[in-house]
Backbone bond lengths (Angstrom), bond angles and torsions (degrees), N, CA, C in turn:
res aa  C-N    CA-C-N  psi(-1)  N-CA   C-N-CA  omega(-1)  CA-C   N-CA-C  phi
1 X - - - 1.430 - - 1.436 109.35 -
2 X 1.316 120.78 137.53 1.353 125.46 -178.92 1.530 112.37 -112.94
3 X 1.322 115.41 94.67 1.492 119.80 179.54 1.512 104.73 -101.05
4 X 1.407 106.41 162.37 1.430 116.40 -175.60 1.696 106.11 -126.37
5 X 1.306 112.71 90.70 1.400 123.39 174.81 1.629 106.99 -84.07
6 X 1.336 109.40 -171.13 1.364 115.86 -171.06 1.628 109.15 -69.24
7 X 1.348 118.07 116.96 1.479 114.50 -175.64 1.483 109.21 -82.51
8 X 1.264 118.71 153.95 1.510 127.77 -179.65 1.661 105.31 -82.71
9 X 1.336 110.40 144.00 1.455 116.23 174.80 1.494 108.62 -73.10
10 X 1.403 109.50 137.62 1.502 116.26 -177.14 1.566 108.01 -127.42
11 X 1.301 114.49 135.97 1.402 116.55 -174.99 1.670 115.37 -51.30
12 X 1.325 114.87 -30.70 1.436 121.64 176.15 1.458 114.78 -53.53
13 X 1.468 116.75 -23.25 1.453 117.35 178.58 1.525 108.46 -76.35
14 X 1.212 119.91 -4.31 1.620 117.65 177.80 1.642 109.17 -95.66
15 X 1.328 116.18 8.03 1.481 115.22 174.76 1.443 114.94 -58.66
16 X 1.380 120.80 134.37 1.444 118.54 -177.93 1.469 120.03 -47.21
17 X 1.427 120.98 -24.75 1.521 119.18 173.38 1.432 110.07 -65.72
18 X 1.178 123.11 -15.91 1.586 124.09 -176.88 1.645 108.25 -95.01
19 X 1.355 120.18 -10.22 1.293 118.61 -172.46 1.531 115.15 -62.45
20 X 1.250 119.78 -35.72 1.519 118.59 177.91 1.573 108.23 -65.41
21 X 1.241 122.55 -32.85 1.430 122.40 175.43 1.471 111.13 -68.83
22 X 1.339 119.00 -40.22 1.486 118.65 176.06 1.510 114.19 -63.35
23 X 1.431 106.88 -39.59 1.494 114.91 177.86 1.519 115.08 -55.74
24 X 1.469 110.83 -52.12 1.368 117.38 176.28 1.614 116.19 -57.23
25 X 1.247 112.22 -44.52 1.456 117.68 173.55 1.565 116.80 -56.50
26 X 1.289 108.38 -41.86 1.529 119.05 179.58 1.489 112.46 -66.01
27 X 1.370 119.28 -45.15 1.430 125.79 174.47 1.510 110.68 -61.00
28 X 1.392 117.81 -43.13 1.460 117.92 176.55 1.486 116.37 -69.86
29 X 1.313 116.80 -30.56 1.396 118.11 173.09 1.337 116.41 -66.08
30 X 1.407 117.86 -45.64 1.430 124.80 173.66 1.534 115.71 -58.89
31 X 1.298 120.13 -40.42 1.399 124.10 178.79 1.587 113.38 -70.40
32 X 1.282 114.62 -42.43 1.442 114.08 176.65 1.557 116.59 -78.39
33 X 1.265 114.06 -16.88 1.487 119.39 175.43 1.506 106.75 -82.62
34 X 1.324 125.07 -41.29 1.411 122.92 -169.01 1.541 114.19 -93.55
35 X 1.341 114.36 -34.17 1.415 116.83 -175.31 1.569 115.95 -81.39
36 X 1.248 119.63 139.07 1.441 120.74 176.88 1.695 107.03 -68.39
37 X 1.329 111.43 154.94 1.521 118.13 -172.29 1.537 110.72 -49.86
38 X 1.387 117.73 -49.95 1.453 118.36 -170.24 1.574 108.46 -68.54
39 X 1.387 114.41 -30.75 1.449 110.83 178.42 1.559 108.92 -71.94
40 X 1.171 122.69 -35.84 1.501 123.58 173.87 1.583 111.10 -61.15
41 X 1.337 118.22 -40.28 1.368 119.67 178.40 1.623 108.33 -67.83
42 X 1.181 120.67 -37.74 1.504 123.46 176.75 1.495 112.25 -62.10
43 X 1.318 107.25 -49.28 1.599 113.88 177.27 1.606 114.74 -60.20
44 X 1.402 110.64 -38.55 1.459 122.17 179.38 1.466 104.18 -60.39
45 X 1.422 121.09 -53.67 1.382 121.97 -175.00 1.507 111.73 -56.81
46 X 1.314 118.51 -42.16 1.451 124.01 -179.19 1.549 108.48 -66.37
47 X 1.225 123.24 -42.47 1.412 123.70 179.57 1.558 106.52 -68.73
48 X 1.206 119.69 -36.17 1.502 120.67 175.88 1.476 113.07 -61.28
49 X 1.294 118.31 -42.51 1.586 119.26 172.66 1.525 111.17 -66.82
50 X 1.223 116.91 -35.72 1.526 118.97 171.77 1.460 110.79 -58.60
51 X 1.387 119.31 -48.76 1.374 123.33 -176.92 1.592 115.71 -64.62
52 X 1.271 111.32 -24.67 1.468 121.61 177.67 1.459 105.64 -68.24
53 X 1.390 126.92 -36.17 1.341 128.21 -178.50 1.603 111.73 -76.95
54 X 1.375 114.56 -26.83 1.378 121.26 -177.09 1.508 117.70 -88.51
55 X 1.318 114.38 -45.21 1.568 123.23 -170.29 1.544 104.72 -90.16
56 X 1.229 120.68 69.58 1.464 120.50 -175.78 1.468 109.56 -63.95
57 X 1.417 121.95 -33.85 1.438 121.57 -176.84 1.477 111.83 -66.69
58 X 1.307 113.94 -36.48 1.518 122.61 -176.57 1.425 107.15 -73.46
59 X 1.303 119.66 -37.93 1.501 124.02 176.98 1.426 108.16 -57.81
60 X 1.363 116.78 -51.34 1.475 125.23 -179.59 1.658 108.88 -53.16
61 X 1.323 112.53 -52.80 1.438 118.35 178.78 1.587 113.29 -53.09
62 X 1.255 109.47 -50.51 1.551 115.25 -174.77 1.536 106.58 -69.64
63 X 1.217 122.88 -42.29 1.415 124.81 177.17 1.599 111.56 -58.24
64 X 1.325 116.72 -38.61 1.515 121.51 -179.34 1.449 106.22 -76.17
65 X 1.361 121.49 -31.42 1.481 119.85 177.14 1.557 112.37 -66.07
66 X 1.249 116.35 -39.04 1.394 125.72 178.93 1.449 111.78 -65.31
67 X 1.382 119.35 -42.04 1.355 127.75 171.53 1.454 114.46 -53.15
68 X 1.331 114.33 -50.40 1.526 124.87 -174.03 1.674 106.27 -74.84
69 X 1.185 119.29 -42.43 1.390 119.86 -170.80 1.449 112.98 -87.65
70 X 1.309 121.68 -32.03 1.539 124.45 -175.60 1.481 113.94 -127.09
71 X 1.349 116.89 52.21 1.524 122.41 -178.74 1.501 109.72 -53.22
72 X 1.321 120.65 -32.19 1.489 124.21 -177.63 1.615 112.50 -58.99
73 X 1.444 112.22 -19.16 1.497 109.66 177.76 1.531 109.76 -86.28
74 X 1.332 108.80 152.14 1.480 109.79 175.91 1.406 112.93 -80.47
75 X 1.377 124.85 165.03 1.393 126.59 -175.58 1.529 112.00 -50.75
76 X 1.345 117.10 -51.60 1.440 123.12 -175.77 1.546 108.96 -62.03
77 X 1.254 119.15 -31.81 1.515 120.60 -179.75 1.522 103.21 -76.48
78 X 1.319 124.87 -43.74 1.370 116.63 177.51 1.461 119.28 -66.19
79 X 1.322 116.37 -28.94 1.414 122.27 171.91 1.586 112.95 -63.15
80 X 1.387 110.41 -39.08 1.422 111.88 178.83 1.501 112.45 -72.42
81 X 1.191 114.62 -34.10 1.519 122.36 169.73 1.478 112.99 -57.63
82 X 1.275 116.06 -50.89 1.482 124.39 179.84 1.529 112.08 -58.56
83 X 1.340 119.28 -33.77 1.460 120.48 176.11 1.501 109.63 -77.26
84 X 1.223 115.64 -38.49 1.542 115.50 176.67 1.537 114.83 -64.75
85 X 1.479 111.83 -30.90 1.392 117.89 -179.67 1.532 106.44 -69.84
86 X 1.323 124.76 -45.80 1.403 120.51 -176.80 1.537 109.41 -74.43
87 X 1.249 121.69 -20.46 1.509 121.03 168.10 1.507 108.82 -62.84
88 X 1.328 115.85 -40.61 1.443 122.39 174.95 1.478 113.92 -58.11
89 X 1.368 110.91 -41.21 1.518 114.06 -175.19 1.534 109.61 -68.20
90 X 1.418 118.68 -29.80 1.431 115.89 172.84 1.415 113.58 -69.96
91 X 1.353 120.68 -33.65 1.348 125.86 175.58 1.569 116.69 -62.80
92 X 1.399 108.18 -28.57 1.457 113.28 -173.95 1.514 108.13 -79.48
93 X 1.400 121.43 -10.90 1.486 121.57 174.36 1.479 106.10 -69.23
94 X 1.326 117.86 -46.28 1.505 125.06 179.38 1.494 111.90 -64.25
95 X 1.353 117.13 -39.65 1.386 125.92 -178.13 1.546 109.30 -66.09
96 X 1.309 120.77 -36.89 1.382 126.83 170.73 1.566 114.35 -58.18
97 X 1.212 110.55 -46.13 1.503 121.62 177.83 1.562 106.15 -60.82
98 X 1.318 116.24 -51.29 1.466 119.88 -179.88 1.468 110.90 -52.10
99 X 1.344 116.85 -49.72 1.403 120.68 -174.75 1.439 113.87 -67.37
100 X 1.221 120.41 -29.52 1.471 125.31 -173.65 1.683 105.76 -91.26
101 X 1.240 118.41 -31.59 1.511 114.58 -165.78 1.554 109.91 -121.20
102 X 1.290 120.94 -20.70 1.470 121.33 -178.82 1.499 111.24 -65.73
103 X 1.346 118.65 142.04 1.471 124.96 173.54 1.521 109.96 -73.68
104 X 1.249 117.37 159.13 1.525 120.21 -172.66 1.582 109.99 -56.60
105 X 1.300 116.48 -48.31 1.389 123.85 -176.00 1.718 110.65 -53.27
106 X 1.226 111.75 -47.43 1.415 116.31 177.18 1.605 114.11 -66.37
107 X 1.219 120.40 -37.96 1.421 124.14 173.06 1.512 114.76 -61.80
108 X 1.424 112.25 -44.24 1.470 118.79 -178.28 1.374 108.08 -63.00
109 X 1.388 119.77 -35.19 1.488 125.09 -173.56 1.627 112.97 -61.32
110 X 1.281 113.88 -24.51 1.502 117.24 -179.85 1.446 111.26 -116.33
111 X 1.244 119.46 8.63 1.513 118.86 166.79 1.399 122.29 -109.48
112 X 1.411 113.95 134.45 1.456 123.03 167.82 1.446 115.46 -106.47
113 X 1.275 118.77 121.20 1.488 122.80 -175.89 1.507 111.37 -94.50
114 X 1.267 117.81 125.91 1.450 123.55 168.99 1.597 115.81 -107.64
115 X 1.175 121.39 135.44 1.420 118.24 172.58 1.503 120.76 86.15
116 X 1.431 114.96 15.79 1.410 121.65 -179.97 1.551 112.06 -60.16
117 X 1.382 116.81 -19.56 1.420 119.46 -172.65 1.562 107.64 -74.76
118 X 1.299 116.78 -20.39 1.530 119.49 174.46 1.613 107.88 -72.51
119 X 1.185 119.82 -39.53 1.454 122.63 168.82 1.367 116.37 -55.66
120 X 1.418 114.73 -46.97 1.540 116.68 -178.83 1.477 109.79 -70.36
121 X 1.387 120.36 -35.19 1.510 113.51 170.31 1.443 116.97 -59.59
122 X 1.332 118.12 -45.80 1.493 119.21 179.34 1.477 109.26 -56.64
123 X 1.261 123.19 -45.72 1.365 125.67 -171.88 1.629 107.72 -68.32
124 X 1.200 118.64 -38.48 1.479 128.24 -177.27 1.475 107.50 -65.07
125 X 1.376 118.66 -36.02 1.429 128.24 179.22 1.603 112.58 -83.99
126 X 1.327 113.92 -8.63 1.552 115.25 -178.66 1.460 114.02 77.95
127 X 1.427 120.88 25.17 1.423 125.30 -175.57 1.518 112.84 -101.91
128 X 1.257 109.97 135.53 1.457 115.07 166.16 1.480 114.73 -63.14
129 X 1.302 122.48 158.34 1.310 126.10 -179.88 1.566 116.16 -121.96
130 X 1.320 117.66 123.00 1.479 116.76 176.36 1.532 105.58 -101.82
131 X 1.333 116.04 110.38 1.503 117.92 -171.94 1.546 100.52 -91.88
132 X 1.348 108.60 105.04 1.610 120.84 172.81 1.408 109.11 -71.51
133 X 1.279 116.39 109.87 1.567 120.94 -179.23 1.506 110.59 -129.56
134 X 1.227 125.46 -170.83 1.362 124.39 -176.70 1.665 105.15 -159.88
135 X 1.385 114.55 167.06 1.380 121.55 -168.69 1.519 111.12 -79.03
136 X 1.247 116.66 66.47 1.502 122.70 172.31 1.600 101.75 -79.53
137 X 1.362 107.00 155.97 1.549 116.25 178.77 1.499 109.03 -65.83
138 X 1.291 119.69 -19.21 1.557 123.56 170.16 1.337 115.86 -87.61
139 X 1.237 125.96 15.34 1.501 131.89 -174.12 1.671 109.86 -52.29
140 X 1.437 108.35 -46.11 1.378 111.28 -174.56 1.633 111.32 -61.42
141 X 1.301 115.10 -37.14 1.432 124.02 176.91 1.535 110.73 -64.98
142 X 1.255 111.27 -37.03 1.578 117.42 -171.06 1.489 108.91 -58.24
143 X 1.405 114.01 -53.87 1.527 113.08 -177.15 1.466 108.13 -71.43
144 X 1.317 124.01 -34.10 1.484 124.19 -179.03 1.499 106.69 -63.00
145 X 1.215 122.64 -48.16 1.525 123.73 -177.89 1.474 112.25 -69.01
146 X 1.271 122.07 -39.80 1.511 124.70 171.04 1.469 104.75 -51.19
147 X 1.381 118.52 -58.74 1.426 121.70 -172.86 1.532 115.83 -57.96
148 X 1.307 116.81 -15.66 1.459 120.71 175.96 1.439 108.94 -71.28
149 X 1.386 119.59 -28.95 1.444 121.35 179.12 1.510 112.77 -92.72
150 X 1.358 115.69 -36.30 1.401 124.52 -178.78 1.531 107.33 -158.20
151 X 1.517 117.51 107.74 1.357 118.73 175.83 1.550 112.95 -60.00
152 X 1.412 111.06 138.17 1.480 115.79 -179.89 1.299 109.52 -135.58
153 X 1.369 122.90 -160.51 1.426 139.12 179.88 1.533 117.63 -109.35
154 X 1.269 117.66 127.91 1.477 117.75 -178.85 1.483 114.12 -102.95
155 X 1.295 120.51 145.18 1.442 125.53 172.09 1.487 105.61 -98.37
156 X 1.414 121.15 129.63 1.457 120.05 -172.36 1.594 106.77 -151.61
157 X 1.383 109.25 172.96 1.487 117.87 178.77 1.529 103.43 -111.49
158 X 1.391 121.00 117.18 1.449 122.28 179.41 1.525 105.53 -58.81
159 X 1.494 111.68 149.48 1.473 118.99 174.75 1.449 109.08 -91.00
160 X 1.245 115.84 142.22 1.551 124.09 -179.73 1.566 109.95 -70.82
161 X 1.337 118.68 -25.97 1.456 120.00 -179.00 1.504 105.85 -90.85
162 X 1.387 116.57 114.69 1.481 116.48 -171.92 1.503 115.98 -65.54
163 X 1.338 119.33 -17.51 1.518 119.96 172.10 1.512 107.90 -70.13
164 X 1.266 114.80 -51.27 1.449 117.39 -178.57 1.599 109.89 -64.14
165 X 1.228 115.90 -37.64 1.530 120.55 178.26 1.623 107.37 -61.31
166 X 1.323 113.94 -40.95 1.520 118.98 -179.31 1.607 108.86 -64.02
167 X 1.469 109.23 -42.56 1.490 110.06 -172.24 1.583 106.90 -73.59
168 X 1.483 120.88 -35.50 1.295 118.68 -172.99 1.535 113.94 -70.36
169 X 1.423 115.74 -38.90 1.434 119.89 -176.10 1.451 106.55 -68.80
170 X 1.342 120.47 -44.47 1.476 122.03 173.09 1.458 116.51 -55.91
171 X 1.478 114.21 -41.85 1.375 118.75 179.07 1.423 115.15 -72.32
172 X 1.269 122.05 -35.47 1.400 127.09 178.54 1.651 117.32 -77.63
173 X 1.254 108.89 -18.92 1.503 116.70 -178.41 1.576 100.18 -100.98
174 X 1.303 127.74 5.28 1.375 124.19 177.07 1.530 114.05 -51.62
175 X 1.377 113.85 -42.15 1.496 113.53 -178.48 1.677 104.48 -131.19
176 X 1.243 116.28 18.80 1.503 121.83 175.17 1.557 111.59 -122.54
177 X 1.260 112.65 170.51 1.455 122.65 -178.82 1.438 115.90 -70.53
178 X 1.436 111.91 -70.17 1.482 119.44 -173.59 1.537 108.13 -158.02
179 X 1.221 124.67 172.54 1.519 135.38 177.30 1.504 111.02 -109.69
180 X 1.281 113.02 147.71 1.430 120.40 176.17 1.530 107.91 -123.34
181 X 1.295 124.12 128.88 1.356 128.87 175.17 1.632 109.63 -54.39
182 X 1.290 116.01 134.50 1.514 122.97 -176.27 1.561 109.75 -55.98
183 X 1.320 119.71 -26.77 1.470 125.26 178.64 1.449 115.38 -83.55
184 X 1.429 117.18 -11.42 1.395 125.64 -175.52 1.386 113.75 -83.54
185 X 1.314 128.07 71.49 1.371 127.12 -179.36 1.593 113.96 -60.39
186 X 1.297 116.10 -40.16 1.452 117.50 179.47 1.412 109.71 -65.47
187 X 1.318 116.87 -33.59 1.562 116.02 176.86 1.522 114.25 -66.94
188 X 1.377 115.93 -34.82 1.451 116.73 173.20 1.483 113.56 -70.45
189 X 1.268 117.74 -42.75 1.539 120.43 173.10 1.512 109.34 -56.39
190 X 1.192 119.42 -44.61 1.526 117.76 -174.92 1.599 109.40 -67.89
191 X 1.356 116.97 -31.93 1.501 114.61 179.37 1.498 106.92 -70.04
192 X 1.363 124.97 -41.87 1.488 126.37 -175.22 1.509 102.09 -69.88
193 X 1.247 127.97 -43.26 1.301 121.31 175.59 1.590 124.96 -58.83
194 X 1.427 106.04 -25.87 1.439 118.17 172.20 1.528 117.51 -77.36
195 X 1.331 110.77 -4.66 1.432 121.67 -175.85 1.538 115.54 78.29
196 X 1.363 112.55 25.53 1.475 115.53 174.75 1.460 115.16 -83.63
197 X 1.303 120.39 169.28 1.426 126.14 177.65 1.592 102.25 -97.73
198 X 1.245 114.37 120.75 1.682 118.47 179.33 1.456 109.40 -114.27
199 X 1.451 108.76 120.67 1.542 114.08 -176.66 1.571 100.38 -88.25
200 X 1.351 110.59 139.69 1.503 119.21 -172.45 1.463 109.18 -151.92
201 X 1.313 117.19 129.04 1.584 122.10 179.21 1.459 109.20 -123.77
202 X 1.385 124.33 104.16 1.239 128.41 -172.14 1.631 116.28 -99.66
203 X 1.322 113.68 19.19 1.426 120.47 -171.77 1.342 123.49 -84.45
204 X 1.321 123.38 -9.08 1.413 134.96 177.82 1.471 109.24 -73.99
205 X 1.335 113.21 162.18 1.474 121.78 173.31 1.453 106.73 -94.41
206 X 1.353 119.49 113.55 1.407 119.85 -175.98 1.594 111.34 -118.06
207 X 1.286 112.03 23.99 1.512 120.90 171.05 1.583 109.51 89.84
208 X 1.244 113.23 -164.79 1.479 122.21 -166.28 1.497 112.38 -76.75
209 X 1.324 109.75 -38.28 1.480 120.06 -178.34 1.460 115.47 -54.27
210 X 1.362 114.30 121.99 1.507 115.68 -177.58 1.499 121.59 55.06
211 X 1.324 108.81 30.83 1.449 121.39 -179.20 1.617 115.09 -119.95
212 X 1.141 117.17 156.43 1.644 121.57 167.34 1.449 106.35 -129.51
213 X 1.339 115.96 158.67 1.446 123.74 176.63 1.596 110.07 -99.68
214 X 1.410 112.46 109.33 1.377 115.92 -175.75 1.565 105.19 -135.53
215 X 1.234 119.93 168.46 1.570 123.93 178.51 1.551 113.53 -64.54
216 X 1.176 108.68 139.86 1.547 117.55 176.30 1.598 108.34 -147.91
217 X 1.188 119.26 106.75 1.524 123.53 -167.61 1.591 105.58 60.19
218 X 1.356 118.12 -131.25 1.428 122.34 -174.61 1.533 112.85 -88.91
219 X 1.271 113.65 -3.79 1.508 117.44 177.95 1.504 114.14 -87.04
220 X 1.176 117.24 112.79 1.474 125.15 -171.95 1.589 115.93 -64.09
221 X 1.334 109.61 -39.07 1.494 119.02 177.98 1.489 117.03 -116.61
222 X 1.176 118.46 68.83 1.484 124.23 175.12 1.533 115.88 -92.41
223 X 1.345 115.13 125.42 1.481 120.60 -176.62 1.545 107.10 -63.67
224 X 1.370 113.82 123.24 1.485 117.94 -171.31 1.610 99.74 -135.38
225 X 1.328 117.72 131.29 1.479 125.06 -178.22 1.487 106.13 -71.59
226 X 1.291 114.97 159.38 1.489 120.45 -172.37 1.617 101.86 -109.00
227 X 1.249 124.17 6.82 1.457 121.11 -168.22 1.427 106.11 -76.54
228 X 1.354 127.64 -24.91 1.560 123.12 177.23 1.487 104.65 -55.28
229 X 1.310 128.61 -50.19 1.385 129.47 -170.35 1.688 109.50 -68.11
230 X 1.405 110.68 -39.67 1.338 117.37 178.04 1.659 112.68 -55.53
231 X 1.332 111.01 -48.62 1.478 116.69 177.19 1.464 113.32 -72.74
232 X 1.384 122.34 -29.36 1.482 119.58 179.61 1.503 107.94 -78.89
233 X 1.224 124.64 -10.58 1.417 123.45 172.89 1.509 113.49 -75.38
234 X 1.251 117.62 -12.01 1.574 118.12 173.64 1.599 106.74 -57.30
235 X 1.395 113.46 130.26 1.374 122.15 -175.48 1.599 112.03 -48.45
236 X 1.330 117.14 126.66 1.495 123.20 172.00 1.516 109.09 76.76
237 X 1.307 120.56 13.16 1.509 117.49 -179.21 1.551 113.78 -82.14
238 X 1.242 118.89 136.26 1.483 119.68 179.18 1.462 107.41 -106.93
239 X 1.399 119.19 131.52 1.425 120.11 -179.26 1.535 110.77 -98.60
240 X 1.208 108.09 110.55 1.566 113.47 -173.08 1.536 111.12 -109.83
241 X 1.346 125.94 112.08 1.416 130.00 177.78 1.565 105.42 -56.55
242 X 1.310 112.45 131.75 1.581 111.22 -179.39 1.536 110.26 -143.55
243 X 1.333 117.52 113.99 1.568 124.03 178.72 1.469 113.66 -128.76
244 X 1.201 113.08 160.94 1.467 121.73 175.88 1.561 106.69 -119.42
245 X 1.292 120.78 125.30 1.562 126.63 174.80 1.347 111.72 -113.27
246 X 1.346 120.99 134.73 1.470 129.26 176.12 1.670 106.37 -75.75
247 X 1.244 111.65 130.45 1.483 114.70 178.50 1.552 107.85 -126.12
248 X 1.378 115.74 -175.22 1.350 118.82 -167.59 1.623 111.11 -69.60
249 X 1.320 114.33 -26.72 1.452 114.04 -170.43 1.581 107.09 -126.83
250 X 1.411 113.37 16.24 1.432 111.69 178.09 1.481 107.39 153.54
251 X 1.337 121.47 -142.25 1.447 124.48 -174.08 1.487 112.32 -132.27
252 X 1.379 117.80 150.53 1.356 117.06 174.89 1.583 112.59 -122.66
253 X 1.321 112.64 121.68 1.486 119.45 -176.41 1.552 107.43 -84.30
254 X 1.302 122.77 113.25 1.452 130.95 -175.92 1.509 108.00 -96.98
255 X 1.286 119.63 112.35 1.466 124.19 176.21 1.533 100.51 -121.33
256 X 1.346 108.74 113.41 1.555 116.68 -175.78 1.526 109.61 -96.62
257 X 1.414 113.86 162.33 1.475 114.83 175.36 1.478 112.37 -59.72
258 X 1.447 111.65 154.97 1.401 115.86 177.57 1.494 114.53 -62.63
259 X 1.382 117.22 141.84 1.462 125.72 -176.01 1.611 106.18 -63.09
260 X 1.253 113.86 128.80 1.418 117.66 177.86 1.612 113.07 -89.06
261 X 1.324 112.95 146.47 1.550 118.38 -176.03 1.435 109.14 57.09
262 X 1.189 119.46 40.74 1.569 119.95 -179.03 1.571 111.92 -132.17
263 X 1.233 113.10 129.06 1.433 138.11 -0.56 1.515 110.95 -84.49
264 X 1.329 112.98 154.33 1.537 118.39 -177.67 1.480 114.64 -93.24
265 X 1.521 115.30 -6.98 1.274 118.79 -173.90 1.581 124.37 93.13
266 X 1.268 112.25 -2.21 1.506 123.40 178.58 1.530 101.98 -112.95
267 X 1.304 115.05 117.04 1.483 120.24 179.91 1.432 115.62 -54.86
268 X 1.413 118.57 -50.00 1.426 119.94 -177.37 1.630 111.10 -65.29
269 X 1.384 115.51 -40.59 1.376 114.63 176.00 1.558 117.47 -63.97
270 X 1.232 117.61 -40.06 1.419 127.70 171.10 1.494 115.52 -57.96
271 X 1.290 113.35 -41.00 1.498 118.63 -172.45 1.683 99.89 -77.71
272 X 1.305 116.94 -38.89 1.442 114.22 176.41 1.519 117.70 -57.49
273 X 1.345 106.88 -44.39 1.508 109.86 177.03 1.510 115.85 -63.90
274 X 1.367 121.89 -37.18 1.376 124.15 165.96 1.441 115.58 -53.85
275 X 1.348 117.23 -53.20 1.457 119.43 179.19 1.429 114.55 -60.05
276 X 1.262 121.90 -38.23 1.471 126.13 -177.67 1.516 108.93 -65.61
277 X 1.343 114.58 -40.22 1.608 117.85 176.45 1.594 107.63 -62.75
278 X 1.307 113.68 -50.80 1.504 117.85 -177.85 1.559 112.12 -55.05
279 X 1.497 108.68 -51.41 1.448 112.70 177.28 1.422 121.28 -50.26
280 X 1.427 108.92 -46.11 1.568 114.24 177.83 1.461 111.55 -58.74
281 X 1.391 116.72 -36.26 1.510 115.33 179.99 1.466 113.07 -68.66
282 X 1.381 115.92 -42.54 1.438 120.81 -178.76 1.574 111.26 -59.54
283 X 1.365 109.37 -42.57 1.468 110.11 -178.60 1.520 118.67 -61.88
284 X 1.302 114.34 -22.18 1.568 121.75 167.21 1.423 115.87 -55.06
285 X 1.385 114.48 -36.66 1.460 121.05 -173.86 1.523 109.81 -155.24
286 X 1.431 114.91 64.50 1.381 115.45 -172.64 1.592 116.62 -65.55
287 X 1.243 116.95 -14.10 1.521 119.67 171.80 1.457 114.27 -70.43
288 X 1.389 116.04 -17.85 1.473 118.80 -175.15 1.467 111.26 -95.81
289 X 1.277 120.79 1.72 1.458 120.35 174.96 1.461 115.34 -93.69
290 X 1.373 112.07 157.74 1.478 125.25 -166.19 1.597 105.70 -83.23
291 X 1.413 117.35 73.99 1.372 117.47 -178.99 1.469 114.41 -79.35
292 X 1.396 116.65 1.20 1.479 118.31 -179.49 1.503 112.75 -76.38
293 X 1.286 111.57 -12.51 1.526 111.73 178.66 1.544 112.02 -84.21
294 X 1.382 115.16 145.02 1.532 119.96 176.62 1.491 109.73 -72.53
295 X 1.338 115.27 75.20 1.449 118.23 -172.70 1.494 112.29 -63.64
296 X 1.268 115.05 -30.18 1.512 117.71 -172.44 1.561 112.84 -111.36
297 X 1.316 119.78 28.89 1.364 126.38 -179.07 1.502 116.39 -62.42
298 X 1.274 114.43 -40.40 1.520 118.40 -178.22 1.488 112.56 -89.70
299 X 1.303 111.42 121.90 1.503 120.08 -175.60 1.491 114.92 -114.40
300 X 1.332 119.95 151.60 1.464 121.57 173.82 1.547 109.42 -64.61
301 X 1.357 113.11 165.32 1.463 117.50 176.85 1.450 111.68 -60.44
302 X 1.211 116.21 132.93 1.520 125.79 -177.54 1.423 117.98 85.99
303 X 1.321 120.21 5.19 1.355 128.11 178.08 1.434 111.32 -105.09
304 X 1.311 122.11 126.43 1.462 125.15 -178.11 1.532 113.55 -67.22
305 X 1.384 110.41 146.97 1.459 113.42 176.20 1.531 110.82 -58.22
306 X 1.300 116.72 137.41 1.424 122.30 -168.70 1.523 114.21 -90.31
307 X 1.327 121.52 -3.81 1.367 121.81 178.61 1.648 113.12 -122.22
């Protein structure tokens, strides 16, 4: 099992080729430390609007995703949502800094927690918890905030830049136990069997391998991985939907009741259940979802490429 606990600092991380990464992290630390939250959000929205003028390819992807997922909206409504989404992208930069660098007291001050009784119930029953989440732009905050209540284990993709990897592992373990590589299924299973809470987001398109084509929003055949059900089959595991939404005065951590009769043992039925849970959460704040990802890139045989 390959787990990612707190890495030690190495002199090699000070090599000049890593100075830009250190500079960026230093500026981010300074901004999230000195600026009040509202100022960070205002600056984030401004940066998001700037990004919309620069990242044309990502704008195109996000616009196409909204067309595919939400055809019931008019073009003007989707464009308004697209703009709000990029403003949220800018806010996510600061939210990453908050999650990685803020002390516990400051994080608690802007966090409202709903549904902690479901965590308490699972713990009292000796159950591991699969935290079914999604790639909201607030995802860094989601795991950090859950860890304030009960430290858990995160599933993540290691960064190829060793400085950013050092920063993200330290940041993500600030209120949690350790991280597991997203390819390390055995490590995830071990965490659940040990009674830990495992943060897991299965909503991206990871290709045909271990995926089924099921509905997600208005797309009837969206490639969806079957890993959620695989993990949920661990004995005594409770699958708790868990999301963080940005609100006017801070953030709301939503921990929902364990899914009933899940998994049922049918890959398609279980994938549909997971997608329905995630879709319902996204519809509460669609501007806060990561629409920049090519969510619908993998298609069944005979279906044209969607982008």
